[in-house]
C-alpha positions, 0 to 999 in steps of 0.5 A: 111810744106805747108802754109795755102791757102786763100779760096775765099771770099764767094759770099753772107755773113751776116754782122759779127763783128770785135769787134767794131760792134755788128753784128755776124761775118762771115769772117776771114782775114788771113793776119790780123788773125782776124774775121771781118764783111762784112761791116768792111771788106769794111772799109779802114783798111781792104780794101786791105786784103783778107778774107773768110768764117770762116768755110772755113778758120777753115777747111783749118787750121784744115787740116794744123794742122792735117798734122803738127800732122803727122810730129810732131808724127813722130819726137816724135817717132824719138826723143824717140828712140834717147833718148833711144839710148843715154842712152844705149850709156852711159852704153856702154861707161862705159863698153868700158872704163872698157874693154880698161882699162883691155886691157891697163893693160894686154898689159903693164903687158905682155910687162914687163913679156917679158922684165923680161924673156928676162933678164933671170928673172922668176919674178920681185920683188922689193928687196933692196938687188938686185944689178947689171946692169941688175937689175938696168936696169930692174927697170928703164924699169919697171918704164918707162912702169908703167909711160906709163901705168898710162899716158894711163889710165889717158887719157882713164879716161879723154876721158870717162868723156868727152864722158859721159858729152856729152851724159848727155848734149844730154840727157837733150836736148832730154828730153826738146825737147820731152817735147816741142813736146808733148806739141805742139802735145797736143795743136794742138790736142785740137785745132783741136776739137774746134769750128771754132771761137776758132780754128782760134784764134792764128792759124798762131801762132800754125803753126809757133810754129810747124814749129819751133820745126820741124826745130830743128835737132835731132843728137846724141852726137859726142863722141870720140872712146876710141880705139883712145887711141892707145898704140904706140910702140911694144915690140922688144921682140915680134920679138924673139917670131915670128914663121914661119907659113905655111898654111895647104892646107888640110883646104883651102876653094875650092876657094883658091889657096896657093903658093908653099911655103905655105905662101900666099893665094889668089883666083883661077880662078875656084874653086877646084873640087876634093873631099873635105877632112874632114878637109877642111873649107866649110865656108867663104874663109878660111884656117888654119895654119899648126902649132898649139899651146897649150902652150907658147907665139907666134907671127906672122905677115901677109901682108894684103896690097893687100886685100880689105876684110880679116880676121886674127886671131886664132881658137880653134881646139878642138871644133870638133873631126876633129880639124876644127872649126865650122862656128861660135864660137871658133875664135878670129879675126881681120877683115879689109875692104878697099875701096880706101885709107880708111880701117875699122877694126872690132874685134870678138867676139863680133863684135866691130868696132875699130879705125884706124888712118892710112892705114896699110899693116901688122898685127901682131898677139900675142898669150899667151896660158897660159894667154889666151891673143890674141893681134893684132898690126898694124905693119905699125904704130907699135901700138896695135889695140886691145887685148883680155885677160882671154880667155879660150882655150880648147886645141890647137889653130891654126892661121886662115886666111880668104878672102871675097868670090868674087862676079862676077869678080875674086878678086885679094885679097891675104894674105901672112904670113911674114917670121920671121925677126929682125926689126930695 
């Protein structure tokens, strides 16, 4: 903020007074912040100080007040918006906590179901009459899964309370800051309309107060991303559900080229010029898997390490009569964007950013058609990235793979569907 300049002392003035002399005052000492008389100005206590006419001084400060008011009003608007955002975040983190709670419960429920079915049991019931090593082992594994689930839910609840506490503290700070801003604005507006003598009283004090409040930073509360509550370790049973997925060339975007074994997709040097088939995707740089699934559980892995912009997931193939999804809707996707060693992930729908602790090179996709569950895994770190549950599919769904269309130079991005294999 600009400082008040010292107007030049007028050439002729009448003798004012400074509280000790009866003459009317006409000069203002900016250094002492007092009104003085011209005779008083020549006295030893004021001789070394500068002064100017009170009207000139008042106009100078009025201009500075008006400049401060512009900035204060801008900050008032910013603080009001930030307060609204913080209150909105309070609602959002409560919704997110519930969503992650359901995701954790669905993941461990799925793991237990896979475990029981692997043991040849259709369902698990606590029955004291059960005997044998299989039942004992199953009960032990079930207990371990339940403990892990409870530990994860407790951690999630702790983070939720911690985040809410930070947001509430931020709300209180912002409310107090708004009160200070509004009072300062009101005082300055009132002072600007006062007479010169009244305006100059405590003028520098008003400016310092304005500068002080403007120097206070407005920052949102720093909260912990709930997606950091990652479920580490994946079920080995998933590998037994791994399918051999191939790509459907009839659905490939014209800019894409598929490998001979129909497992890899990348960009060609020039887009295809042959007529588009009715089943070809004309949005993004996408291609569907040749396989479709209407029932059962299925799992596949995709190598994404060489791609900078990619999407993997599933699409509902019943949205259109030609079994090809539209550009919007009917899809459940994990999207990645890599810049150097940094990778950012989003899931859809709706579009949400999720946490990634380390760069990954393979993505696992799990599909349960009956339960309407789709889960994405970081195969590199053996952890759950995000899971959707209670989805409704109208019919068969197909794997989907996308790359970001290049701008300018040809992109070397590629995706490869991994062959089924048993991991150690």
